[in-house]
C-alpha positions in Angstrom: 16.8 -29.8 -20.2 16.5 -33.1 -21.8 14.9 -33.4 -25.2 13.3 -36.8 -26.7 12.1 -37.1 -30.2 10.1 -40.3 -31.5 9.1 -41.2 -35.0 6.7 -44.0 -35.4 5.7 -45.8 -38.8 3.0 -48.4 -39.6 3.3 -50.8 -42.7 2.7 -53.9 -44.1 5.5 -56.6 -44.4 5.0 -59.3 -46.8 6.4 -62.7 -46.8 7.9 -63.4 -50.3 10.0 -66.0 -49.9 9.6 -70.0 -49.5 10.3 -70.5 -46.2 13.0 -73.1 -45.3 11.4 -74.5 -42.2 7.5 -74.7 -41.9 6.2 -71.2 -41.3 2.8 -70.0 -40.1 2.9 -67.4 -42.7 2.3 -68.7 -46.5 4.3 -66.8 -49.3 2.7 -63.6 -50.3 0.5 -63.0 -46.7 1.2 -59.7 -45.2 2.1 -58.6 -41.7 1.3 -55.5 -39.8 4.8 -54.2 -38.5 5.0 -50.7 -36.3 8.3 -49.4 -36.2 9.3 -47.0 -33.3 12.2 -45.4 -32.5 13.6 -42.6 -30.0 16.4 -40.2 -29.6 16.9 -38.5 -26.3 19.7 -35.8 -25.8 20.3 -32.7 -23.5 21.3 -28.8 -24.7 24.7 -29.3 -24.5 24.6 -31.7 -27.2 23.1 -29.5 -29.6 25.3 -27.8 -32.5 25.7 -23.9 -32.6 22.3 -24.4 -35.3 20.3 -25.8 -32.4 20.7 -29.3 -34.4 21.1 -32.9 -32.4 21.5 -34.5 -35.5 23.4 -33.1 -38.5 22.3 -33.9 -42.6 24.1 -36.9 -43.8 
């Protein structure tokens, strides 16, 4: 049976450096960002502990 795990994190990134080329964002401006990561795996990929990912 396949499983999918998705994680989503929302945050604001701030422009902190002077752009070498013309930028629509002035220094110090913030931009909303959504980062979404997903992993899909099957039963046979699980460890004996029932984990797909081990502690690193």
